[in-house]
C-alpha positions in Angstrom: -2.5 -33.7 98.2 -1.8 -35.6 101.2 -3.6 -38.4 101.5 -1.0 -39.8 104.3 -1.9 -42.2 107.1 -5.4 -41.5 108.5 -6.0 -42.6 111.9 -8.6 -45.0 113.3 -11.3 -43.3 115.6 -10.1 -45.3 118.5 -6.3 -44.1 117.9 -7.5 -40.4 117.3 -9.3 -40.2 120.3 -6.1 -41.7 122.4 -4.1 -38.9 120.4 -6.5 -36.2 121.8 -5.4 -37.2 125.5 -3.0 -34.2 124.7 -3.0 -31.7 121.9 -1.5 -28.3 121.0 -3.9 -26.1 120.5 -4.8 -24.1 116.9 -2.9 -20.8 117.2 -3.0 -18.0 114.7 0.5 -17.2 113.2 2.1 -20.1 115.4 1.1 -23.8 114.5 1.8 -23.8 111.0 3.1 -26.8 109.1 6.8 -26.0 110.0 6.0 -25.8 113.8 4.1 -28.8 113.5 6.6 -30.8 112.3 9.0 -29.7 115.0 6.2 -30.7 117.5 5.6 -34.2 115.9 9.5 -34.6 116.3 9.0 -34.1 119.8 5.9 -36.3 120.2 5.0 -39.2 118.4 1.4 -39.3 119.9 0.0 -35.9 120.7 -2.7 -34.6 118.2 -1.6 -31.5 116.4 -4.1 -28.4 115.4 -3.4 -26.3 112.5 -4.1 -22.5 112.5 -7.8 -21.8 112.0 -8.3 -21.4 108.3 -11.8 -19.7 107.2 -14.1 -22.0 105.0 -14.2 -19.1 102.1 -10.3 -19.1 102.0 -10.1 -22.9 101.7 -12.6 -22.7 98.6 -11.4 -19.9 96.9 -7.7 -19.5 98.0 -4.2 -21.1 97.4 -5.3 -24.8 98.8 -1.7 -26.1 98.8 -0.4 -23.2 100.8 -3.4 -23.2 103.2 -3.7 -27.0 103.7 -0.6 -28.7 102.8 1.0 -30.6 105.5 3.9 -33.2 105.8 2.8 -36.7 106.2 5.0 -37.0 109.1 2.5 -34.4 111.0 -0.1 -37.3 111.5 -2.4 -37.1 113.5 -3.0 -33.7 112.4 -6.5 -32.1 112.8 -7.8 -28.8 110.5 -9.7 -26.2 112.4 -12.2 -24.3 110.1 -13.9 -21.0 110.8 -17.1 -20.1 109.6 -20.9 -20.2 109.9 -22.5 -20.9 106.5 -23.3 -24.7 106.5 -23.0 -25.2 102.8 -19.7 -23.6 102.7 -18.1 -25.4 105.8 -19.4 -28.7 104.1 -17.4 -27.8 101.0 -14.3 -26.8 102.7 -14.4 -29.9 105.0 -14.5 -32.0 102.0 -11.4 -30.3 100.4 -9.7 -30.8 103.9 -10.7 -34.3 104.1 -9.3 -34.9 100.6 -5.9 -33.4 101.6 -5.8 -36.1 104.3 -6.5 -34.5 107.6 -7.7 -36.9 110.7 -10.2 -34.5 112.0 -12.1 -31.3 111.0 -12.7 -28.9 114.0 -15.1 -26.1 113.9 -14.0 -23.0 115.6 -16.7 -21.6 118.2 -14.3 -20.0 120.6 -12.1 -17.3 118.9 -13.1 -13.9 120.1 -11.6 -11.6 117.9 -13.2 -8.7 116.3 -12.6 -10.0 112.7 -14.2 -13.2 113.6 -17.2 -11.8 115.0 -17.8 -9.5 112.0 -17.7 -12.8 110.1 -20.3 -14.5 112.5 -18.2 -17.0 113.6 -15.6 -18.0 116.6 -17.0 -17.4 119.8 -20.1 -15.7 118.7 -21.5 -18.8 117.5 -22.1 -19.8 121.4 -25.0 -17.6 121.2 -26.4 -19.8 118.1 -26.0 -23.5 119.1 -28.8 -24.4 116.5 -26.6 -23.0 113.9 -23.6 -24.7 115.0 -25.4 -28.0 115.1 -26.4 -27.3 111.6 -22.7 -26.5 110.2 -21.7 -29.7 112.2 -24.4 -32.0 110.6 -23.6 -30.3 106.9 -19.8 -31.2 107.5 -20.5 -34.8 108.7 -22.5 -35.5 105.8 -19.9 -34.2 103.4 -16.7 -36.2 105.3 -15.9 -39.5 106.8 -13.5 -38.3 109.1 -14.4 -36.6 112.6 -16.1 -33.3 113.0 -15.3 -31.9 116.5 -16.2 -28.4 118.0 -13.9 -26.2 120.0 -15.8 -23.7 122.1 -15.7 -21.7 125.2 -18.0 -21.9 128.4 -19.8 -18.9 127.1 -19.8 -15.4 126.0 -20.5 -12.0 127.7 -23.4 -12.2 130.2 -24.4 -15.9 129.4 -24.4 -17.9 132.6 -21.9 -20.6 131.7 -23.7 -23.2 133.9 -27.1 -22.7 132.1 -25.8 -22.3 128.5 -22.8 -24.7 128.3 -25.0 -27.9 129.0 -27.4 -26.8 126.4 -24.8 -26.1 123.9 -23.4 -29.4 124.2 -27.0 -31.1 124.0 -27.9 -29.2 121.0 -24.7 -30.0 119.0 -24.3 -33.5 120.3 -27.6 -34.4 119.1 -26.3 -33.3 115.6 -23.7 -35.9 116.0 -20.8 -34.5 117.2 -19.4 -36.4 120.4 -16.1 -34.7 120.8 -15.7 -30.9 122.3 -12.6 -29.0 123.0 -13.8 -26.7 125.8 -11.9 -23.5 126.6 -12.6 -23.2 130.2 -13.0 -19.3 130.1 -16.1 -17.1 128.7 -14.9 -14.8 126.0 -16.0 -11.2 126.3 -16.8 -10.1 123.0 -17.1 -6.5 124.2 -14.5 -5.0 126.1 -11.7 -7.2 126.0 -9.2 -7.7 123.2 -8.7 -11.4 121.9 -5.2 -11.2 124.0 -7.3 -10.3 127.2 -9.5 -12.9 126.5 -6.9 -15.7 127.0 -6.1 -14.3 130.4 -8.8 -12.0 132.1 -11.9 -14.1 132.5 -11.5 -16.5 134.9 -10.9 -20.1 134.4 -13.6 -22.5 135.6 -12.2 -26.0 135.4 -14.8 -27.4 137.5 -17.6 -26.8 135.5 -16.0 -28.6 132.5 -15.5 -31.4 134.7 -19.2 -31.2 135.6 -20.1 -31.5 132.0 -18.2 -34.8 131.8 -20.5 -35.9 134.3 -23.7 -34.8 132.7 -22.5 -35.8 129.3 -20.7 -39.1 129.7 -21.0 -40.5 126.4 -19.1 -37.5 125.0 -15.4 -36.9 124.4 -14.5 -33.8 126.5 -11.0 -32.1 126.4 -10.1 -29.1 128.2 -8.0 -26.0 127.3 -7.0 -23.0 128.9 -4.4 -21.8 131.4 -2.9 -25.5 131.3 1.2 -24.7 131.6 2.6 -28.1 132.7 2.2 -31.7 132.1 1.5 -31.9 135.7 -1.5 -29.7 134.8 -2.6 -31.8 132.0 -2.4 -34.9 134.1 -4.1 -33.5 136.8 -7.1 -32.7 134.6 -7.0 -36.3 133.0 -7.3 -37.5 136.3 -10.4 -35.9 137.2 -12.0 -37.6 134.3 -11.6 -35.7 131.3 -10.8 -37.2 128.1 -8.3 -34.8 126.9 -5.8 -31.7 127.8 -5.0 -29.3 125.1 -2.2 -27.3 125.7 -1.6 -23.7 123.8 1.2 -21.1 124.5 3.2 -23.4 127.0 3.6 -25.9 124.1 4.6 -23.4 122.0 7.2 -21.3 124.0 8.5 -24.0 126.1 8.4 -27.2 123.7 10.8 -29.1 125.3 9.2 -29.1 128.6 5.6 -30.0 127.5 6.0 -32.4 124.6 9.3 -34.1 125.0 8.1 -36.1 128.1 4.8 -36.3 126.9 4.7 -39.6 125.0 6.2 -41.4 128.1 3.8 -39.3 130.8 0.8 -39.1 129.1 0.8 -41.9 126.5 2.9 -44.5 128.4 5.2 -45.3 125.4 8.2 -43.7 123.7 11.7 -42.6 124.9 12.1 -39.0 125.5 14.6 -36.9 123.3 16.6 -34.0 124.3 16.3 -30.6 122.6 19.8 -31.2 120.8 18.7 -34.2 119.2 15.6 -32.4 117.9 17.8 -29.5 116.5 19.7 -32.3 114.4 16.7 -34.0 113.2 15.4 -30.5 111.8 18.1 -30.0 109.5 17.2 -32.3 106.8 13.7 -30.7 106.8 15.3 -27.2 107.0 17.4 -28.0 104.0 14.5 -29.4 101.8 12.5 -26.0 102.5 15.3 -24.1 101.5 15.8 -26.1 98.2 12.1 -25.5 97.6 12.6 -21.6 97.9 11.7 -21.3 101.7 13.5 -19.0 103.9 15.3 -20.0 107.3 13.5 -17.9 109.6 10.1 -19.5 108.6 11.4 -22.7 110.6 13.7 -21.5 112.8 11.1 -19.0 114.5 9.4 -21.6 116.1 12.4 -23.1 117.3 13.5 -20.3 119.4 12.2 -21.7 122.6 13.7 -25.2 122.2 16.2 -24.6 125.2 14.0 -22.5 127.3 15.1 -22.4 130.9 18.3 -24.5 129.9 22.0 -23.3 129.8 22.6 -21.5 126.7 19.1 -20.9 125.8 19.9 -17.1 125.3 22.8 -17.6 123.4 20.7 -19.9 121.0 17.8 -17.5 120.6 20.0 -14.6 119.8 22.3 -16.3 117.4 19.2 -17.4 115.4 17.6 -14.0 115.5 20.3 -12.2 114.4 21.7 -14.5 111.6 18.8 -16.3 110.0 18.0 -13.5 107.3 21.4 -13.1 106.1 21.9 -14.0 102.4 22.6 -17.5 101.9 21.6 -18.5 105.9 21.3 -22.2 106.1 21.5 -25.2 108.4 25.0 -23.9 109.6 23.7 -20.9 111.4 21.4 -23.4 113.3 24.7 -25.6 114.0 26.2 -22.2 115.3 23.6 -21.2 117.3 23.5 -25.0 118.9 27.2 -24.4 119.8 26.1 -21.6 122.2 24.1 -24.2 123.9 26.8 -27.1 124.0 29.6 -24.5 125.1 27.3 -23.7 128.0 26.5 -27.4 128.8 30.3 -28.5 128.8 
């Protein structure tokens, strides 16, 4: 277990000014360790883990993380208050700084389990789930939601959703500023096709000034994030851009968003990852489990293609280790010379 360095509420709120979204198959512990080397302050979210998996599954595999990842939040999926409370209790014992309830994922698998975006249709149940979790833990419980689903009218249902769930004690919401179409669009299409409505989320901050409201969806640069913060929102959550072009997002985040810290360069990050990689291999891990998250480090920079190609072609060789990473880095330094 990891009892780690839990954040104060004020520091956690500050960290939430910029966060990296929970992304299935992407934001695992290796990804988060990499991102933490790039930003000391941004709030990092896990992949979504279902409450039954936490209760009945391999907890160390599902919940284990490095203390260096703080501040780090666990995102839970589920709709049974008792199950969510038990899962939240287990997660809090592992040392997570925040427990987040997923009310935004539109996948078929999530719908069949009656959690994710479909919960937008049942704010009373969301309130019950959050109240149960808050009774079980002493760390913040937050909600990530959409502006609505299917034929709902966001301008009507979103304020009702926020009012009902906040009445249960939740004061921090991350709002993905798109509807989710549970019928007719795939999860991938739901990330792009429904139009963004940033204005509605900003309007919610005016209606609920006491709530901490962060915004998610379509934020591709730090300029985008800062523009939304300047409109009065409390936080900006970045997803795919933070994963695919992490150097563009995270290396400057501390200085630009948090006003502290000196930016590192991508080559420094590679060298800082080497001890972590070595430890992972010693513990029986595989090189590609870590380096797959590093492929975008030099995106848009000289040598990026050689870096990606060398890693992709060599990480699965027998005995592949840190030298493969250094050899890949040579493609970058050669281009820069």
